[in-house]
C-alpha positions as CSV (number, residue, x, y, z in Angstrom):
1,M,25.4,2.0,-260.3
2,R,23.1,-1.0,-260.5
3,H,25.5,-3.0,-258.2
4,L,25.4,0.0,-255.8
5,F,21.6,0.0,-255.8
6,V,21.5,-3.8,-255.1
7,A,24.0,-3.4,-252.2
8,V,22.1,-0.5,-250.7
9,F,18.8,-2.4,-251.0
10,A,20.3,-5.5,-249.4
11,L,21.7,-3.4,-246.6
12,F,18.3,-1.8,-246.1
13,A,16.6,-5.2,-246.1
14,L,19.1,-6.5,-243.5
15,V,18.5,-3.5,-241.2
16,L,14.7,-3.9,-241.6
17,N,14.8,-7.6,-240.9
18,T,17.1,-7.0,-237.8
19,A,14.8,-4.3,-236.5
20,T,11.8,-6.7,-237.0
21,L,13.5,-9.5,-235.1
22,A,14.5,-7.1,-232.3
23,A,10.9,-6.0,-232.0
24,E,9.7,-9.6,-231.5
25,P,9.6,-10.6,-227.8
26,A,11.9,-13.4,-226.7
27,P,10.1,-16.8,-226.3
28,L,8.8,-17.5,-222.8
29,R,10.6,-20.4,-221.2
30,L,8.0,-22.6,-219.4
31,G,9.6,-25.0,-217.0
32,I,7.5,-28.1,-216.0
33,M,8.5,-30.3,-213.2
34,P,9.5,-33.8,-214.5
35,F,6.6,-35.7,-212.9
36,N,6.0,-37.5,-216.2
37,S,8.1,-38.4,-219.2
38,T,9.2,-35.5,-221.4
39,L,7.0,-36.5,-224.3
40,A,4.0,-36.9,-222.0
41,L,4.6,-33.5,-220.4
42,I,4.8,-31.8,-223.8
43,K,1.8,-33.6,-225.2
44,T,-0.4,-32.8,-222.1
45,H,0.6,-29.2,-222.0
46,Q,0.3,-28.4,-225.7
47,P,-3.2,-26.8,-225.3
48,L,-1.8,-24.5,-222.5
49,R,1.2,-23.6,-224.5
50,Q,-0.8,-22.8,-227.6
51,H,-3.3,-20.7,-225.6
52,L,-0.5,-18.7,-224.0
53,Q,1.2,-18.0,-227.3
54,Q,-2.1,-16.7,-228.8
55,A,-3.1,-14.7,-225.8
56,L,0.4,-13.1,-225.2
57,G,1.5,-12.8,-228.8
58,R,4.9,-14.4,-228.2
59,S,6.3,-17.9,-228.5
60,V,6.3,-20.3,-225.5
61,E,8.8,-23.0,-225.2
62,I,8.5,-26.0,-222.8
63,Y,11.5,-27.2,-220.8
64,T,12.0,-29.8,-218.1
65,S,14.9,-31.6,-216.5
66,P,16.0,-35.2,-216.2
67,D,15.3,-35.3,-212.5
68,Y,13.6,-33.3,-209.7
69,A,16.9,-32.1,-208.1
70,G,18.1,-30.7,-211.4
71,F,14.8,-29.0,-212.1
72,L,14.8,-27.3,-208.6
73,R,18.4,-26.1,-209.1
74,D,17.4,-24.7,-212.6
75,S,14.3,-23.1,-211.1
76,L,16.2,-21.4,-208.2
77,S,18.8,-20.1,-210.6
78,G,16.1,-18.4,-212.7
79,S,16.4,-20.5,-215.8
80,Y,12.6,-20.3,-216.4
81,D,10.2,-17.5,-217.0
82,L,7.2,-19.5,-216.0
83,L,7.0,-22.6,-213.7
84,I,4.7,-25.4,-213.2
85,T,6.2,-27.0,-210.1
86,G,5.5,-29.0,-207.0
87,P,4.1,-26.9,-204.2
88,H,7.1,-27.6,-201.9
89,F,9.4,-26.4,-204.7
90,G,7.2,-23.5,-205.3
91,I,7.6,-22.2,-201.7
92,L,11.4,-22.2,-202.2
93,C,11.0,-20.5,-205.6
94,L,8.9,-17.7,-204.1
95,D,12.0,-16.7,-202.1
96,S,14.2,-16.8,-205.3
97,G,12.6,-14.3,-207.6
98,Y,9.3,-15.9,-208.6
99,E,5.8,-14.4,-208.2
100,P,2.8,-16.6,-207.3
101,L,0.1,-17.0,-209.9
102,F,-2.1,-20.1,-209.2
103,H,-2.2,-23.7,-207.9
104,Y,-4.5,-26.3,-209.3
105,K,-7.8,-26.6,-207.5
106,A,-7.5,-30.3,-206.9
107,S,-6.0,-31.3,-203.6
108,L,-2.7,-33.2,-203.8
109,R,-3.4,-36.3,-201.7
110,P,-0.8,-39.1,-201.5
111,I,-2.3,-42.5,-202.3
112,F,-0.9,-46.0,-202.5
113,V,-1.6,-47.8,-205.7
114,V,-1.7,-51.6,-205.5
115,A,-2.5,-54.4,-208.0
116,K,-6.2,-55.1,-208.3
117,A,-5.6,-58.8,-207.5
118,S,-3.6,-57.9,-204.5
119,G,-4.9,-58.6,-201.0
120,I,-3.5,-55.3,-199.7
121,T,-6.3,-53.1,-198.4
122,S,-4.7,-50.9,-195.7
123,H,-1.4,-49.3,-194.9
124,E,-0.6,-51.9,-192.2
125,Q,-0.4,-54.5,-194.9
126,L,2.4,-52.5,-196.6
127,R,4.9,-53.8,-194.0
128,G,7.7,-55.7,-195.7
129,K,6.5,-54.6,-199.1
130,R,8.3,-53.0,-202.1
131,I,6.9,-49.5,-202.5
132,G,7.8,-47.5,-205.6
133,L,8.3,-43.7,-205.7
134,S,8.4,-41.3,-208.6
135,N,11.3,-39.6,-206.8
136,R,12.2,-39.0,-203.1
137,L,11.9,-35.3,-203.8
138,S,8.3,-35.4,-205.1
139,V,5.8,-33.9,-202.7
140,S,3.8,-37.1,-202.7
141,S,6.8,-39.1,-201.6
142,I,7.8,-36.7,-198.8
143,V,4.2,-36.3,-197.5
144,G,3.3,-40.0,-198.0
145,M,6.4,-41.4,-196.3
146,Q,6.0,-39.0,-193.4
147,W,2.4,-40.3,-193.1
148,L,3.6,-43.8,-193.0
149,E,6.2,-42.9,-190.4
150,D,3.5,-41.3,-188.3
151,K,1.6,-44.7,-188.6
152,G,4.7,-46.5,-187.3
153,L,6.3,-47.7,-190.6
154,E,9.8,-46.5,-191.2
155,A,11.3,-46.5,-194.8
156,N,13.8,-49.3,-195.6
157,K,13.2,-50.9,-192.2
158,D,9.5,-51.7,-192.3
159,Y,9.1,-51.5,-196.1
160,F,11.5,-51.2,-199.0
161,V,11.7,-48.1,-201.2
162,L,12.5,-48.3,-204.9
163,E,12.8,-45.1,-206.9
164,K,11.4,-44.9,-210.5
165,T,11.8,-42.1,-213.0
166,T,8.2,-40.9,-212.9
167,H,4.8,-41.5,-211.2
168,G,3.7,-43.3,-214.4
169,A,6.7,-45.7,-214.2
170,A,6.0,-46.4,-210.5
171,I,2.3,-47.2,-211.3
172,A,3.3,-49.3,-214.2
173,G,5.7,-51.2,-211.9
174,V,2.7,-52.2,-209.8
175,A,0.7,-53.2,-212.9
176,V,3.4,-55.7,-214.1
177,G,4.2,-57.0,-210.6
178,D,7.6,-55.5,-210.1
179,L,6.3,-53.5,-207.1
180,D,3.8,-54.3,-204.4
181,A,2.7,-50.7,-204.2
182,A,3.4,-47.2,-205.6
183,L,3.2,-43.9,-203.6
184,T,1.6,-41.4,-205.9
185,T,-1.4,-39.1,-206.2
186,Y,-4.8,-39.2,-207.9
187,T,-3.8,-37.0,-210.8
188,P,-0.9,-39.1,-212.2
189,L,-3.1,-42.2,-211.8
190,K,-5.7,-40.5,-213.9
191,Q,-3.1,-39.7,-216.6
192,V,-1.6,-43.2,-217.0
193,P,-2.8,-45.3,-220.0
194,E,-6.2,-47.0,-219.4
195,D,-4.7,-50.5,-219.8
196,V,-2.4,-49.8,-216.8
197,R,-5.1,-48.1,-214.8
198,A,-7.4,-51.1,-215.3
199,K,-4.9,-53.4,-213.4
200,V,-4.5,-51.3,-210.2
201,R,-6.6,-49.7,-207.4
202,E,-5.8,-47.1,-204.8
203,I,-5.6,-47.0,-201.0
204,A,-6.3,-43.5,-199.7
205,T,-4.5,-41.5,-197.0
206,D,-6.0,-38.8,-194.9
207,V,-3.5,-36.1,-195.6
208,S,-3.4,-33.5,-198.4
209,V,-1.5,-30.4,-199.5
210,P,-2.0,-27.8,-202.2
211,H,-1.4,-29.0,-205.7
212,L,1.1,-28.0,-208.4
213,M,1.9,-24.3,-208.5
214,T,2.2,-22.0,-211.5
215,L,4.7,-19.1,-210.9
216,A,6.2,-16.3,-213.0
217,H,9.7,-14.8,-212.6
218,D,9.6,-11.2,-211.5
219,R,12.1,-10.2,-214.2
220,L,9.1,-10.3,-216.6
221,G,7.8,-7.2,-214.9
222,S,4.5,-6.6,-213.2
223,A,2.6,-5.7,-216.4
224,E,3.6,-8.8,-218.3
225,I,3.0,-11.0,-215.2
226,E,-0.6,-9.6,-215.0
227,R,-1.1,-10.4,-218.7
228,I,0.1,-14.0,-218.1
229,R,-2.3,-14.2,-215.1
230,A,-5.2,-13.1,-217.2
231,A,-4.2,-15.5,-220.0
232,L,-4.1,-18.4,-217.6
233,N,-7.5,-17.4,-216.1
234,G,-8.9,-17.2,-219.7
235,F,-7.6,-20.7,-220.5
236,Q,-10.1,-22.2,-218.0
237,A,-13.0,-20.8,-220.0
238,T,-11.9,-22.3,-223.4
239,P,-13.0,-25.7,-224.6
240,E,-9.3,-26.7,-224.7
241,G,-8.8,-25.6,-221.2
242,Q,-11.9,-27.3,-219.9
243,A,-10.7,-30.6,-221.6
244,F,-7.2,-30.1,-220.1
245,F,-8.5,-29.7,-216.5
246,R,-11.0,-32.5,-216.9
247,D,-8.5,-35.0,-218.5
248,T,-5.7,-34.3,-216.0
249,G,-7.9,-34.1,-212.9
250,Y,-6.5,-30.7,-212.0
251,Q,-10.0,-29.2,-212.0
252,G,-8.9,-25.6,-212.6
253,Y,-6.9,-22.7,-211.1
254,A,-7.1,-21.2,-207.6
255,P,-5.1,-18.3,-206.1
256,I,-2.1,-19.2,-203.9
257,A,-3.2,-18.2,-200.4
258,P,-1.4,-17.8,-197.1
259,A,-3.1,-21.0,-195.8
260,D,-1.5,-22.9,-198.7
261,L,2.0,-21.8,-197.6
262,K,1.2,-22.7,-194.0
263,A,0.1,-26.2,-195.0
264,L,3.4,-26.8,-196.8
265,K,5.7,-25.3,-194.2
266,P,6.4,-28.6,-192.3
267,Y,7.8,-30.2,-195.4
268,I,10.2,-27.4,-196.5
269,P,13.0,-28.3,-194.1
270,V,13.0,-31.9,-195.5
271,V,13.5,-30.5,-199.0
272,R,16.3,-28.2,-197.9
273,K,18.0,-31.0,-196.1
274,M,17.7,-33.4,-199.1
275,M,19.0,-30.7,-201.5
276,G,21.7,-29.3,-199.1
277,L,20.2,-25.8,-199.3
């Protein structure tokens, strides 16, 4: 009888534990574009992840990909519940099951980073130089190279392109003298280590597009998406959120508007062609 009681109790505990696990919502998969190293992405976004977990009452897991192309393919296939992605990728994802939440308030303006001791002061002096990119598929690369072409400088004819793994790697390449310039934006420059930043300076361009977008997959349902939207909005008001936006240079969240989509429209065919979409 005692053995029967133990067996029944164990079965009851197993059923109770299974029911409890079933009641817990699955972790949210937050995909972040690989514009920085994986460790740097995880470290930078810890305050956001922790805030979302607390506000939503469910675990949030951070994912990325080894490269931009893989990240876009994973995004379009619906691998992620939430996305922090380039605005040009965001436009494509909005046609593949994702709902718009926000983009960062800061404008995404391509800049050229050169060594402080360099005599380069304008885009004309980039002729014949080695220019590093984070990736050809990054929005700063696409917009910046188009800007140079409009100024009469053609890639791999008037200057030489070298691809690095991240914005930080391209900027570091300038700092150590492996590159003459790096095509990046103000926010990655703000996020590199101070000793690297102290060795470089920027040359501005006069073109800009909306910044990184945050999207939610529509399989989450409208009610959950609205809870996520409210949680993100609330993040801005927390001390941790204010530090996040200050330290990254992102400034805060802004709604994704029709004007944002219009500004990005000229660059979408380039992405489609490069990805074979």
